[in-house]
N, CA, C and O of each residue as an XYZ file, in Angstrom:
1028
protein
N     210.069     98.560     44.803
C     211.376     98.237     44.252
C     211.431     96.780     43.813
O     211.998     96.456     42.770
N     210.827     95.892     44.632
C     210.827     94.475     44.302
C     210.124     94.227     42.976
O     210.600     93.453     42.145
N     208.985     94.891     42.783
C     208.241     94.728     41.524
C     209.049     95.245     40.342
O     209.042     94.639     39.271
N     209.747     96.365     40.533
C     210.545     96.926     39.457
C     211.671     95.990     39.053
O     211.945     95.811     37.866
N     212.329     95.386     40.055
C     213.395     94.434     39.759
C     212.858     93.218     39.022
O     213.520     92.672     38.140
N     211.654     92.798     39.390
C     211.037     91.658     38.712
C     210.792     91.973     37.249
O     211.020     91.135     36.376
N     210.321     93.202     36.982
C     210.076     93.615     35.603
C     211.380     93.642     34.817
O     211.451     93.139     33.696
N     212.419     94.238     35.418
C     213.712     94.325     34.737
C     214.263     92.938     34.438
O     214.799     92.697     33.356
N     214.130     92.018     35.408
C     214.602     90.648     35.188
C     213.847     89.989     34.045
O     214.437     89.288     33.223
N     212.540     90.218     33.997
C     211.728     89.644     32.920
C     212.183     90.157     31.566
O     212.276     89.395     30.604
N     212.467     91.453     31.495
C     212.925     92.045     30.240
C     214.255     91.439     29.814
O     214.435     91.074     28.653
N     215.201     91.333     30.771
C     216.508     90.764     30.453
C     216.371     89.329     29.972
O     217.020     88.929     29.006
N     215.523     88.550     30.648
C     215.310     87.167     30.255
C     214.720     87.080     28.864
O     215.119     86.241     28.056
N     213.751     87.970     28.588
C     213.121     87.986     27.268
C     214.134     88.287     26.175
O     214.140     87.651     25.121
N     214.993     89.270     26.443
C     216.024     89.638     25.471
C     216.970     88.472     25.241
O     217.330     88.178     24.101
N     217.377     87.805     26.318
C     218.307     86.686     26.210
C     217.720     85.556     25.391
O     218.405     84.962     24.558
N     216.440     85.257     25.630
C     215.777     84.193     24.887
C     215.702     84.530     23.406
O     215.870     83.654     22.557
N     215.449     85.805     23.094
C     215.372     86.218     21.695
C     216.726     86.063     21.009
O     216.811     85.620     19.864
N     217.779     86.434     21.726
C     219.117     86.376     21.135
C     219.590     84.950     20.917
O     220.361     84.683     19.996
N     219.127     84.022     21.768
C     219.599     82.641     21.660
C     218.704     81.777     20.786
O     219.034     80.620     20.526
N     217.604     82.301     20.336
C     216.692     81.515     19.511
C     217.191     81.481     18.070
O     216.569     82.049     17.172
N     218.321     80.809     17.862
C     218.858     80.682     16.511
C     219.622     81.904     16.066
O     220.114     81.949     14.938
N     219.734     82.908     16.939
C     220.473     84.115     16.580
C     219.808     84.939     15.504
O     220.462     85.785     14.894
N     218.506     84.720     15.242
C     217.847     85.389     14.129
C     216.905     86.503     14.568
O     216.655     87.437     13.806
N     216.385     86.416     15.781
C     215.418     87.414     16.232
C     216.127     88.711     16.600
O     217.065     88.711     17.397
N     215.680     89.802     16.021
C     216.255     91.105     16.342
C     215.506     91.693     17.526
O     214.278     91.627     17.589
N     216.243     92.265     18.456
C     215.646     92.775     19.683
C     215.509     94.297     19.611
O     216.452     95.006     19.261
N     214.313     94.779     19.949
C     214.055     96.219     19.986
C     213.609     96.593     21.387
O     212.844     95.855     22.008
N     214.070     97.713     21.889
C     213.603     98.188     23.187
C     212.227     98.828     23.011
O     211.819     99.167     21.900
N     211.523     98.986     24.134
C     210.191     99.593     24.091
C     210.247    101.009     23.510
O     209.345    101.427     22.784
N     211.297    101.727     23.833
C     211.463    103.094     23.325
C     211.504    103.107     21.797
O     210.886    103.958     21.159
N     212.229    102.169     21.227
C     212.328    102.069     19.767
C     210.991    101.647     19.163
O     210.578    102.166     18.126
N     210.321    100.703     19.820
C     209.043    100.207     19.309
C     207.973    101.295     19.290
O     207.016    101.216     18.521
N     208.137    102.309     20.139
C     207.128    103.368     20.221
C     207.532    104.647     19.493
O     206.870    105.674     19.639
N     208.592    104.598     18.724
C     209.061    105.822     18.070
C     208.062    106.367     17.047
O     208.157    107.525     16.641
N     207.103    105.529     16.630
C     206.104    105.962     15.647
C     204.779    106.360     16.287
O     203.794    106.576     15.580
N     204.742    106.460     17.602
C     203.470    106.705     18.292
C     202.787    107.988     17.844
O     201.567    108.018     17.684
N     203.564    109.050     17.641
C     202.966    110.333     17.278
C     202.371    110.343     15.868
O     201.495    111.157     15.576
N     202.830    109.457     15.001
C     202.405    109.526     13.599
C     201.402    108.443     13.200
O     200.719    108.577     12.185
N     201.308    107.375     13.989
C     200.365    106.321     13.642
C     198.995    106.588     14.262
O     198.890    107.148     15.352
N     197.961    106.181     13.554
C     196.593    106.427     13.997
C     196.233    105.529     15.173
O     196.497    104.326     15.157
N     195.631    106.127     16.184
C     195.121    105.371     17.323
C     193.638    105.091     17.088
O     192.839    106.019     16.959
N     193.281    103.834     17.033
C     191.890    103.438     16.886
C     191.251    103.377     18.272
O     191.733    102.667     19.153
N     190.183    104.113     18.455
C     189.511    104.186     19.752
C     188.256    103.321     19.711
O     187.260    103.686     19.087
N     188.313    102.179     20.376
C     187.193    101.244     20.352
C     186.093    101.727     21.293
O     186.315    101.895     22.492
N     184.918    101.945     20.739
C     183.786    102.451     21.505
C     182.580    101.532     21.322
O     182.163    101.248     20.199
N     182.033    101.076     22.438
C     180.790    100.295     22.421
C     179.629    101.272     22.572
O     179.471    101.863     23.640
N     178.809    101.462     21.533
C     177.738    102.458     21.589
C     176.652    102.136     22.607
O     175.800    102.977     22.892
N     176.676    100.928     23.154
C     175.673    100.532     24.150
C     176.177    100.682     25.588
O     175.482    100.324     26.538
N     177.385    101.211     25.733
C     177.973    101.367     27.062
C     178.049    102.838     27.453
O     178.611    103.652     26.720
N     177.487    103.175     28.599
C     177.561    104.554     29.096
C     179.000    104.978     29.320
O     179.377    106.108     29.009
N     179.810    104.067     29.863
C     181.210    104.376     30.121
C     181.956    104.638     28.816
O     182.754    105.573     28.734
N     181.704    103.823     27.801
C     182.362    104.020     26.512
C     181.962    105.341     25.881
O     182.801    106.032     25.302
N     180.705    105.694     25.984
C     180.236    106.954     25.394
C     180.856    108.143     26.123
O     181.184    109.154     25.503
N     181.015    108.020     27.449
C     181.701    109.079     28.201
C     183.172    109.157     27.778
O     183.739    110.246     27.677
N     183.777    108.002     27.533
C     185.163    107.971     27.061
C     185.279    108.664     25.705
O     186.237    109.398     25.461
N     184.319    108.434     24.837
C     184.340    109.072     23.518
C     184.345    110.590     23.647
O     185.066    111.278     22.925
N     183.545    111.103     24.563
C     183.492    112.554     24.789
C     184.844    113.080     25.266
O     185.311    114.117     24.795
N     185.469    112.367     26.198
C     186.758    112.818     26.731
C     187.854    112.748     25.674
O     188.705    113.634     25.600
N     187.836    111.703     24.860
C     188.839    111.588     23.795
C     188.693    112.741     22.806
O     189.685    113.335     22.385
N     187.468    113.049     22.445
C     187.215    114.122     21.478
C     187.774    115.455     21.958
O     188.286    116.240     21.160
N     187.678    115.709     23.249
C     188.123    117.012     23.763
C     189.573    117.017     24.244
O     190.158    118.086     24.418
N     190.169    115.822     24.463
C     191.476    115.792     25.109
C     192.606    115.149     24.313
O     193.772    115.446     24.575
N     192.302    114.277     23.347
C     193.387    113.555     22.682
C     194.193    114.515     21.811
O     193.638    115.199     20.951
N     195.513    114.559     22.042
C     196.351    115.580     21.410
C     197.645    115.030     20.820
O     198.362    115.758     20.134
N     197.962    113.748     21.075
C     199.305    113.257     20.794
C     199.451    112.502     19.481
O     200.571    112.220     19.055
N     198.349    112.171     18.839
C     198.434    111.411     17.590
C     197.106    111.499     16.856
O     196.095    111.881     17.444
N     197.101    111.147     15.568
C     195.818    111.052     14.861
C     194.977    109.951     15.518
O     195.524    108.987     16.053
N     193.652    110.095     15.475
C     192.815    109.041     16.041
C     191.517    108.911     15.256
O     191.072    109.846     14.591
N     190.927    107.728     15.353
C     189.627    107.443     14.754
C     188.864    106.527     15.699
O     189.458    105.662     16.343
N     187.569    106.710     15.782
C     186.750    105.796     16.563
C     186.436    104.559     15.724
O     186.332    104.634     14.499
N     186.288    103.429     16.399
C     185.979    102.204     15.658
C     185.049    101.313     16.466
O     184.919    101.462     17.681
N     184.404    100.383     15.768
C     183.512     99.415     16.393
C     184.296     98.146     16.734
O     185.462     98.016     16.362
N     183.661     97.220     17.436
C     184.305     95.944     17.753
C     184.685     95.190     16.476
O     185.746     94.571     16.398
N     183.799     95.254     15.480
C     184.072     94.561     14.223
C     185.288     95.160     13.523
O     186.126     94.437     12.985
N     185.373     96.481     13.537
C     186.516     97.142     12.904
C     187.801     96.852     13.684
O     188.866     96.671     13.094
N     187.691     96.811     15.005
C     188.865     96.499     15.816
C     189.367     95.083     15.524
O     190.572     94.858     15.412
N     188.445     94.139     15.404
C     188.842     92.760     15.101
C     189.589     92.685     13.776
O     190.498     91.871     13.614
N     189.203     93.533     12.835
C     189.823     93.508     11.508
C     191.224     94.116     11.510
O     192.062     93.733     10.695
N     191.488     95.065     12.421
C     192.797     95.757     12.401
C     193.681     95.402     13.583
O     194.797     95.912     13.680
N     193.223     94.550     14.478
C     193.962     94.278     15.714
C     195.333     93.667     15.470
O     196.210     93.765     16.327
N     195.535     93.035     14.311
C     196.837     92.451     13.995
C     197.623     93.271     12.974
O     198.626     92.815     12.425
N     197.143     94.491     12.734
C     197.785     95.383     11.772
C     198.693     96.358     12.522
O     198.204     97.211     13.263
N     199.993     96.241     12.337
C     200.963     97.049     13.059
C     200.928     98.530     12.678
O     201.688     99.330     13.223
N     200.055     98.890     11.750
C     199.933    100.291     11.344
C     199.167    101.124     12.366
O     199.090    102.345     12.237
N     198.600    100.472     13.381
C     197.723    101.179     14.319
C     198.102    100.930     15.776
O     198.683     99.904     16.130
N     197.748    101.918     16.608
C     197.619    101.723     18.039
C     196.122    101.611     18.326
O     195.302    101.934     17.467
N     195.769    101.165     19.507
C     194.355    101.071     19.855
C     194.167    101.361     21.334
O     194.975    100.951     22.168
N     193.097    102.068     21.650
C     192.717    102.253     23.047
C     191.303    101.726     23.234
O     190.419    101.978     22.415
N     191.101    100.984     24.334
C     189.805    100.353     24.554
C     189.615    100.071     26.037
O     190.572    100.075     26.811
N     188.382     99.830     26.416
C     188.069     99.371     27.764
C     188.010     97.854     27.731
O     187.279     97.273     26.929
N     188.779     97.214     28.602
C     188.855     95.750     28.619
C     188.712     95.254     30.054
O     189.102     95.938     31.000
N     188.152     94.066     30.202
C     187.941     93.468     31.521
C     188.951     92.362     31.781
O     189.319     91.616     30.874
N     189.399     92.263     33.036
C     190.338     91.209     33.415
C     190.196     90.936     34.909
O     190.366     91.841     35.726
N     189.887     89.704     35.263
C     189.772     89.281     36.657
C     188.853     90.209     37.470
O     189.178     90.603     38.590
N     187.696     90.547     36.873
C     186.684     91.304     37.594
C     186.896     92.801     37.653
O     186.172     93.502     38.360
N     187.889     93.309     36.913
C     188.171     94.750     36.896
C     188.192     95.248     35.460
O     188.699     94.571     34.565
N     187.638     96.435     35.245
C     187.694     97.056     33.923
C     188.874     98.031     33.877
O     189.116     98.791     34.814
N     189.595     97.985     32.762
C     190.773     98.818     32.561
C     190.628     99.639     31.289
O     189.948     99.235     30.346
N     191.278    100.795     31.277
C     191.472    101.544     30.043
C     192.853    101.164     29.535
O     193.857    101.404     30.206
N     192.903    100.566     28.337
C     194.126     99.958     27.825
C     194.563    100.637     26.532
O     193.760    100.829     25.618
N     195.835    100.996     26.465
C     196.449    101.462     25.222
C     197.427    100.387     24.765
O     198.280     99.953     25.539
N     197.309     99.961     23.524
C     198.163     98.901     23.005
C     198.599     99.224     21.587
O     197.963    100.009     20.884
N     199.693     98.603     21.184
C     200.103     98.681     19.792
C     199.638     97.422     19.099
O     199.911     96.316     19.565
N     198.943     97.576     17.997
C     198.394     96.427     17.291
C     199.497     95.644     16.584
O     200.599     96.153     16.377
N     199.194     94.427     16.224
C     200.134     93.570     15.527
C     199.883     92.122     15.876
O     199.012     91.813     16.689
N     200.642     91.236     15.266
C     200.540     89.819     15.572
C     201.441     89.502     16.760
O     202.576     89.972     16.832
N     200.930     88.713     17.678
C     201.677     88.414     18.890
C     203.005     87.732     18.602
O     203.989     87.973     19.302
N     203.044     86.876     17.573
C     204.263     86.124     17.261
C     204.741     86.397     15.834
O     205.215     85.492     15.146
N     204.612     87.635     15.402
C     205.075     88.006     14.066
C     206.571     87.704     13.939
O     207.334     88.030     14.849
N     207.010     87.089     12.833
C     208.442     86.821     12.636
C     209.292     88.081     12.725
O     210.438     88.037     13.172
N     208.722     89.201     12.296
C     209.398     90.491     12.429
C     209.073     91.037     13.810
O     207.963     91.515     14.041
N     210.031     90.971     14.732
C     209.757     91.352     16.113
C     209.337     92.816     16.256
O     208.686     93.179     17.236
N     209.698     93.642     15.305
C     209.295     95.053     15.357
C     207.792     95.209     15.182
O     207.214     96.196     15.637
N     207.162     94.256     14.533
C     205.741     94.353     14.218
C     204.841     93.631     15.216
O     203.624     93.598     15.034
N     205.411     93.061     16.250
C     204.597     92.335     17.223
C     203.759     93.284     18.082
O     204.151     94.422     18.343
N     202.620     92.798     18.506
C     201.740     93.588     19.360
C     202.302     93.657     20.780
O     203.029     92.762     21.212
N     201.965     94.711     21.489
C     202.304     94.794     22.911
C     201.409     95.835     23.575
O     200.878     96.738     22.928
N     201.262     95.680     24.870
C     200.458     96.620     25.647
C     201.346     97.761     26.131
O     202.380     97.535     26.759
N     200.935     98.976     25.833
C     201.695    100.152     26.269
C     201.436    100.419     27.747
O     202.376    100.565     28.528
N     200.160    100.483     28.132
C     199.798    100.761     29.518
C     198.324    100.434     29.724
O     197.526    100.493     28.788
N     197.979    100.092     30.946
C     196.572     99.945     31.328
C     196.366    100.576     32.691
O     197.227    100.481     33.565
N     195.220    101.221     32.870
C     194.919    101.856     34.144
C     193.548    101.365     34.609
O     192.596    101.369     33.828
N     193.434    100.941     35.869
C     192.160    100.386     36.350
C     191.076    101.445     36.479
O     191.324    102.560     36.938
N     189.863    101.072     36.064
C     188.740    102.000     36.086
C     187.751    101.698     37.200
O     187.437    102.563     38.018
N     187.257    100.444     37.226
C     186.190    100.104     38.165
C     186.029     98.599     38.249
O     186.596     97.849     37.455
N     185.244     98.173     39.228
C     184.859     96.772     39.289
C     183.973     96.455     38.089
O     183.095     97.243     37.736
N     184.199     95.315     37.469
C     183.394     94.924     36.314
C     181.939     94.735     36.738
O     181.651     94.041     37.713
N     181.039     95.352     36.002
C     179.589     95.245     36.229
C     179.134     95.839     37.563
O     177.984     95.653     37.960
N     180.027     96.552     38.258
C     179.626     97.181     39.515
C     180.359     98.503     39.711
O     181.096     98.664     40.683
N     180.160     99.450     38.795
C     180.848    100.747     38.910
C     180.284    101.560     40.060
O     179.133    101.377     40.456
N     181.110    102.470     40.601
C     180.615    103.347     41.674
C     180.302    104.745     41.160
O     179.853    105.599     41.924
N     180.536    104.987     39.873
C     180.217    106.283     39.278
C     181.414    107.198     39.142
O     181.434    108.044     38.248
N     182.407    107.059     39.996
C     183.574    107.949     39.946
C     184.405    107.749     38.685
O     185.090    108.668     38.235
N     184.343    106.543     38.113
C     185.133    106.291     36.903
C     184.709    107.216     35.762
O     185.529    107.564     34.912
N     183.450    107.614     35.736
C     182.981    108.557     34.708
C     183.689    109.895     34.869
O     184.158    110.479     33.892
N     183.765    110.375     36.103
C     184.404    111.665     36.372
C     185.911    111.606     36.149
O     186.522    112.605     35.769
N     186.513    110.440     36.384
C     187.962    110.296     36.285
C     188.461    110.034     34.872
O     189.664    110.110     34.623
N     187.566    109.728     33.945
C     187.990    109.369     32.591
C     188.874    110.435     31.949
O     189.865    110.112     31.294
N     188.517    111.694     32.135
C     189.317    112.769     31.541
C     190.740    112.751     32.068
O     191.691    112.926     31.305
N     190.891    112.539     33.379
C     192.222    112.458     33.976
C     192.988    111.265     33.429
O     194.190    111.354     33.177
N     192.294    110.150     33.246
C     192.952    108.945     32.729
C     193.411    109.137     31.283
O     194.508    108.715     30.919
N     192.584    109.764     30.469
C     192.963    110.007     29.071
C     194.190    110.912     29.014
O     195.102    110.670     28.224
N     194.218    111.941     29.838
C     195.390    112.823     29.887
C     196.626    112.062     30.350
O     197.704    112.199     29.773
N     196.458    111.255     31.401
C     197.606    110.532     31.937
C     198.169    109.532     30.930
O     199.385    109.438     30.768
N     197.301    108.791     30.257
C     197.774    107.795     29.297
C     198.594    108.449     28.189
O     199.601    107.893     27.752
N     198.174    109.612     27.740
C     198.951    110.316     26.716
C     200.327    110.706     27.252
O     201.338    110.543     26.569
N     200.354    111.220     28.472
C     201.634    111.614     29.067
C     202.535    110.401     29.271
O     203.742    110.467     29.034
N     201.938    109.289     29.714
C     202.726    108.074     29.916
C     203.336    107.608     28.596
O     204.519    107.274     28.547
N     202.539    107.583     27.526
C     203.035    107.127     26.228
C     204.191    107.997     25.752
O     205.166    107.490     25.197
N     204.086    109.294     25.965
C     205.172    110.180     25.546
C     206.432    109.945     26.394
O     207.548    110.021     25.880
N     206.256    109.664     27.668
C     207.419    109.347     28.507
C     208.057    108.037     28.073
O     209.281    107.912     28.049
N     207.214    107.051     27.727
C     207.728    105.742     27.307
C     208.491    105.836     25.991
O     209.340    104.992     25.702
N     208.193    106.853     25.198
C     208.905    107.042     23.934
C     210.366    107.437     24.150
O     211.213    107.213     23.285
N     210.649    108.020     25.302
C     212.012    108.510     25.545
C     212.696    107.809     26.713
O     213.877    108.045     26.972
N     211.967    106.952     27.418
C     212.547    106.282     28.584
C     212.113    104.826     28.637
O     210.934    104.535     28.841
N     213.054    103.915     28.456
C     212.736    102.496     28.586
C     212.369    102.142     30.022
O     211.582    101.224     30.255
N     212.930    102.857     30.973
C     212.567    102.603     32.369
C     211.071    102.795     32.581
O     210.424    101.969     33.225
N     210.524    103.868     32.051
C     209.090    104.113     32.160
C     208.307    103.057     31.390
O     207.327    102.506     31.892
N     208.748    102.782     30.165
C     208.026    101.844     29.317
C     207.917    100.459     29.908
O     206.887     99.801     29.759
N     208.967    100.003     30.581
C     208.968     98.640     31.104
C     208.430     98.530     32.530
O     207.836     97.509     32.877
N     208.619     99.538     33.351
C     208.108     99.445     34.722
C     206.647     99.836     34.807
O     205.975     99.481     35.775
N     206.136    100.560     33.818
C     204.707    100.888     33.790
C     204.294    101.787     34.938
O     205.041    102.676     35.346
N     203.088    101.547     35.462
C     202.555    102.425     36.504
C     203.352    102.336     37.800
O     203.325    103.265     38.608
N     204.062    101.227     38.005
C     204.889    101.101     39.208
C     205.963    102.178     39.270
O     206.504    102.462     40.339
N     206.269    102.773     38.135
C     207.260    103.844     38.075
C     206.840    105.050     38.908
O     207.678    105.872     39.277
N     205.535    105.160     39.206
C     205.022    106.348     39.882
C     204.777    106.136     41.372
O     204.169    106.985     42.024
N     205.237    105.032     41.909
C     204.887    104.706     43.294
C     205.539    105.621     44.319
O     204.959    105.872     45.375
N     206.730    106.123     44.030
C     207.482    106.847     45.062
C     207.718    108.313     44.710
O     208.763    108.868     45.052
N     206.783    108.934     44.046
C     206.927    110.349     43.729
C     206.799    111.197     44.995
O     206.177    110.787     45.975
N     207.395    112.373     44.954
C     207.343    113.276     46.107
C     205.902    113.716     46.371
O     205.159    114.053     45.449
N     205.527    113.704     47.652
C     204.188    114.155     48.055
C     204.243    115.476     48.822
O     203.234    115.931     49.360
N     205.406    116.075     48.866
C     205.561    117.333     49.609
C     204.673    118.415     49.008
O     204.696    118.643     47.798
N     203.889    119.083     49.856
C     203.011    120.149     49.401
C     201.673    119.672     48.870
O     200.852    120.476     48.427
N     201.448    118.349     48.912
C     200.207    117.786     48.380
C     199.213    117.503     49.515
O     199.600    117.171     50.635
N     197.942    117.643     49.194
C     196.863    117.279     50.112
C     196.103    116.107     49.517
O     195.610    116.188     48.392
N     196.008    115.015     50.273
C     195.353    113.800     49.787
C     193.945    113.721     50.361
O     193.754    113.771     51.576
N     192.970    113.599     49.483
C     191.572    113.474     49.884
C     191.194    111.997     49.821
O     191.103    111.412     48.742
N     190.974    111.400     51.002
C     190.759    109.971     51.102
C     189.313    109.556     50.831
O     189.059    108.403     50.483
N     188.375    110.472     50.984
C     186.956    110.149     50.801
C     186.614    110.182     49.310
O     186.678    111.237     48.680
N     186.256    109.039     48.754
C     185.981    108.965     47.320
C     184.748    109.769     46.919
O     184.559    110.066     45.739
N     183.916    110.120     47.883
C     182.748    110.958     47.575
C     183.171    112.369     47.170
O     182.394    113.098     46.552
N     184.397    112.754     47.515
C     184.894    114.092     47.191
C     185.413    114.196     45.754
O     185.648    115.298     45.258
N     185.589    113.066     45.093
C     186.255    113.054     43.787
C     185.582    113.962     42.753
O     186.274    114.781     42.148
N     184.279    113.860     42.521
C     183.670    114.701     41.465
C     183.890    116.195     41.674
O     184.268    116.902     40.740
N     183.654    116.683     42.899
C     183.758    118.121     43.155
C     185.192    118.622     43.026
O     185.429    119.684     42.450
N     186.148    117.863     43.559
C     187.533    118.316     43.533
C     188.083    118.271     42.103
O     188.858    119.143     41.708
N     187.686    117.265     41.336
C     188.083    117.215     39.931
C     187.515    118.391     39.152
O     188.212    119.013     38.350
N     186.254    118.688     39.394
C     185.616    119.802     38.676
C     186.309    121.124     38.999
O     186.456    121.985     38.132
N     186.731    121.276     40.252
C     187.437    122.499     40.653
C     188.866    122.533     40.095
O     189.454    123.606     39.954
N     189.414    121.367     39.783
C     190.821    121.299     39.397
C     191.697    121.816     40.505
O     192.647    122.564     40.271
N     191.372    121.413     41.714
C     191.998    121.967     42.911
C     193.508    121.776     42.888
O     194.002    120.663     42.704
N     194.228    122.865     43.076
C     195.690    122.836     42.994
C     196.297    121.998     44.113
O     195.910    122.120     45.276
N     197.257    121.144     43.746
C     197.998    120.295     44.684
C     197.108    119.299     45.432
O     197.499    118.779     46.477
N     195.934    119.038     44.908
C     195.036    118.050     45.518
C     195.234    116.689     44.854
O     195.252    116.582     43.628
N     195.381    115.654     45.678
C     195.488    114.291     45.177
C     194.257    113.499     45.601
O     193.836    113.552     46.757
N     193.697    112.775     44.664
C     192.494    111.989     44.917
C     192.869    110.533     45.158
O     193.579    109.927     44.355
N     192.387    109.973     46.270
C     192.640    108.569     46.594
C     191.609    107.714     45.863
O     190.408    107.821     46.114
N     192.092    106.867     44.959
C     191.219    106.029     44.142
C     191.556    104.566     44.389
O     192.712    104.159     44.272
N     190.542    103.779     44.731
C     190.729    102.342     44.951
C     189.813    101.571     44.007
O     188.632    101.893     43.877
N     190.357    100.562     43.355
C     189.588     99.743     42.422
C     189.824     98.280     42.765
O     190.968     97.835     42.866
N     188.737     97.534     42.943
C     188.846     96.109     43.256
C     187.646     95.388     42.670
O     186.595     96.001     42.478
N     187.779     94.093     42.382
C     186.641     93.326     41.885
C     185.590     93.144     42.968
O     185.852     93.415     44.140
N     184.421     92.694     42.590
C     183.340     92.479     43.559
C     183.688     91.327     44.496
O     183.431     91.396     45.698
N     184.272     90.273     43.941
C     184.614     89.106     44.740
C     186.092     88.774     44.606
O     186.692     88.947     43.545
N     186.666     88.294     45.703
C     188.065     87.867     45.682
C     188.179     86.487     45.061
O     187.282     85.655     45.201
N     189.287     86.250     44.375
C     189.544     84.960     43.758
C     191.031     84.682     43.744
O     191.816     85.508     44.209
N     191.438     83.535     43.220
C     192.859     83.153     43.234
C     193.777     84.149     42.525
O     194.942     84.295     42.896
N     193.247     84.841     41.494
C     194.098     85.732     40.706
C     193.661     87.193     40.770
O     194.213     88.031     40.058
N     192.692     87.504     41.598
C     192.183     88.878     41.641
C     193.165     89.806     42.351
O     193.896     89.402     43.255
N     193.154     91.067     41.908
C     194.042     92.071     42.476
C     193.248     93.340     42.756
O     192.221     93.595     42.126
N     193.732     94.126     43.701
C     193.148     95.438     43.960
C     194.190     96.501     43.638
O     195.393     96.256     43.727
N     193.721     97.660     43.271
C     194.595     98.726     42.781
C     194.305    100.009     43.551
O     193.149    100.351     43.800
N     195.365    100.707     43.921
C     195.234    101.947     44.668
C     196.076    103.024     43.999
O     197.229    102.789     43.635
N     195.489    104.205     43.840
C     196.164    105.284     43.115
C     195.945    106.622     43.804
O     194.940    106.826     44.484
N     196.890    107.523     43.622
C     196.720    108.933     43.976
C     196.843    109.725     42.682
O     197.884    109.691     42.026
N     195.780    110.439     42.313
C     195.723    111.146     41.040
C     195.514    112.636     41.299
O     194.633    113.019     42.069
N     196.317    113.464     40.664
C     196.217    114.903     40.903
C     194.982    115.475     40.200
O     194.690    115.157     39.048
N     194.280    116.320     40.931
C     193.053    116.914     40.394
C     193.337    117.999     39.377
O     192.515    118.251     38.497
N     194.503    118.655     39.485
C     194.782    119.779     38.586
C     195.579    119.365     37.344
O     195.263    119.800     36.236
N     196.601    118.536     37.517
C     197.461    118.183     36.380
C     197.207    116.786     35.823
O     197.751    116.421     34.780
N     196.380    116.006     36.520
C     196.033    114.643     36.089
C     197.251    113.722     36.020
O     197.320    112.826     35.178
N     198.199    113.954     36.909
C     199.362    113.074     37.018
C     199.081    111.974     38.035
O     198.214    112.113     38.897
N     199.829    110.882     37.919
C     199.748    109.784     38.877
C     200.882    109.953     39.882
O     202.051    110.016     39.501
N     200.530    110.027     41.182
C     201.533    110.229     42.219
C     201.760    108.987     43.076
O     202.694    108.949     43.876
N     200.923    107.987     42.916
C     201.111    106.733     43.650
C     200.304    105.653     42.943
O     199.210    105.897     42.434
N     200.880    104.439     42.927
C     200.174    103.300     42.341
C     200.634    102.029     43.034
O     201.830    101.814     43.230
N     199.678    101.191     43.402
C     200.027     99.869     43.924
C     199.047     98.840     43.383
O     197.883     99.142     43.122
N     199.530     97.644     43.222
C     198.722     96.513     42.765
C     199.034     95.335     43.677
O     200.161     94.840     43.702
N     198.033     94.889     44.424
C     198.237     93.811     45.391
C     197.164     92.742     45.227
O     196.083     93.004     44.700
N     197.478     91.539     45.686
C     196.492     90.467     45.652
C     195.270     90.884     46.456
O     195.387     91.364     47.584
N     194.088     90.693     45.859
C     192.855     91.116     46.519
C     192.320     89.987     47.391
O     191.982     88.908     46.905
N     192.253     90.264     48.693
C     191.814     89.241     49.639
C     190.428     89.513     50.211
O     189.940     88.759     51.053
N     189.799     90.587     49.756
C     188.484     90.952     50.279
C     188.484     92.377     50.783
O     189.444     93.118     50.574
N     187.408     92.761     51.446
C     187.238     94.156     51.864
C     188.365     94.665     52.752
O     188.602     95.872     52.807
N     189.066     93.771     53.448
C     190.096     94.220     54.384
C     191.264     94.925     53.702
O     191.963     95.707     54.345
N     191.492     94.665     52.409
C     192.560     95.400     51.720
C     192.053     96.111     50.466
O     192.814     96.389     49.539
N     190.764     96.396     50.461
C     190.165     97.079     49.308
C     190.520     98.565     49.282
O     190.636     99.164     48.212
N     190.692     99.155     50.468
C     190.972    100.590     50.574
C     192.365    100.822     51.156
O     193.021     99.891     51.623
N     192.796    102.061     51.119
C     194.090    102.405     51.699
C     194.100    102.043     53.188
O     193.162    102.359     53.920
N     195.154    101.387     53.617
C     195.280    100.993     55.015
C     195.836    102.152     55.839
O     196.342    103.129     55.288
N     195.737    102.036     57.150
C     196.315    103.046     58.035
C     197.830    103.110     57.850
O     198.428    104.180     57.958
N     198.443    101.968     57.572
C     199.889    101.931     57.332
C     200.253    102.742     56.093
O     201.238    103.480     56.095
N     199.460    102.603     55.039
C     199.724    103.365     53.811
C     199.511    104.857     54.036
O     200.291    105.684     53.565
N     198.450    105.189     54.757
C     198.163    106.595     55.035
C     199.284    107.215     55.881
O     199.675    108.363     55.670
N     199.784    106.439     56.831
C     200.898    106.930     57.663
C     202.134    107.162     56.795
O     202.876    108.121     57.008
N     202.349    106.285     55.821
C     203.480    106.456     54.898
C     203.360    107.778     54.147
O     204.353    108.483     53.970
N     202.152    108.116     53.707
C     201.940    109.374     52.989
C     202.239    110.568     53.898
O     202.829    111.558     53.464
N     201.828    110.461     55.152
C     202.100    111.542     56.103
C     203.601    111.701     56.327
O     204.099    112.822     56.425
N     204.318    110.588     56.409
C     205.770    110.642     56.589
C     206.465    111.237     55.353
O     207.586    111.740     55.437
N     205.778    111.167     54.215
C     206.318    111.768     52.986
C     205.799    113.194     52.806
O     205.844    113.755     51.711
N     205.298    113.775     53.922
C     204.942    115.209     54.006
C     203.646    115.580     53.296
O     203.452    116.742     52.942
N     202.758    114.612     53.082
C     201.446    114.935     52.537
C     200.480    115.268     53.677
O     200.624    114.766     54.792
N     199.503    116.115     53.385
C     198.415    116.417     54.321
C     197.253    115.485     53.975
O     196.897    115.349     52.804
N     196.665    114.848     54.973
C     195.590    113.887     54.746
C     194.249    114.492     55.147
O     194.093    114.994     56.260
N     193.293    114.443     54.239
C     191.912    114.856     54.533
C     191.035    113.613     54.405
O     190.929    113.023     53.329
N     190.415    113.227     55.502
C     189.598    112.003     55.487
C     188.153    112.324     55.164
O     187.318    111.422     55.107
C-alpha cells in the first residue's frame, strides 16, 4: 500500500508540474496514452547472439496476439526509438538484473506530451550474466503476462501507474505455491491447474541501489499473483522469507517446499 501511495503521489506531482509550467503542457493519463496499443506496431528487439533473446523470439512468434509486431536489430531499434509510431519490447539490464521491458517509443522531452516515450511495464528475468536457466522456461509466461498487463493498462489508470505492485494482494484461496525453483520447468510444462510458481530474481552482488524481486506466477494462466521489490542486502533476503510464506498460508494458499 505504501508503494502504491508513493506512485499515486508521484503521478499527482507530475501532473501539477505540467499544469504550472506556463500553462501550456497538456496532460494525458496513461490510459489515454495507450489507446493506440492494439494498432501500432511493436518492434521486438532481438540480439541474435543471445540464447535468451532467441528463446524470446520463439515465444513471441507463437504467443504475441495483441498488436502487429516486427523483429528488429539494435541498429534498427536505435533508429526508431524516438519514433512515437512504435512500441518496443526488449531485454534490458539494470543494477545487475535483466528485465523484459515493454515501452512506448518517442522523445523523452517531446514538446507534444502525447508523443513522449514511457515505459509500460518491466518484469525481472534473471541476474545479469548469471542466469539459472528458469528464465528460459518462464519466457512464455512473461510474454503472455505482459500482453495482459498492457490491455489492462489501456482501460485502467490504476493498473498503468501502479505497475506490478498492483498484483501484490491478489486472492490465493485454492492455490498451491511451489517454493522449490527446481520444480518450475516441469510444472510449467504440465500447465498445472491452480499452481503458483515462486520466482526470485536478484543480482549476483549487493550494492547501494540493487533490488531483489519476488513473484508468484500461475503455471496454467500465466497470471501474476504476487510481486515485491525490495532493497537487496545479500543472500539473506534473496528468497522468500518464512514471514512471507506464513503470510501466504494465512491467505489460504497451500505451500509445497
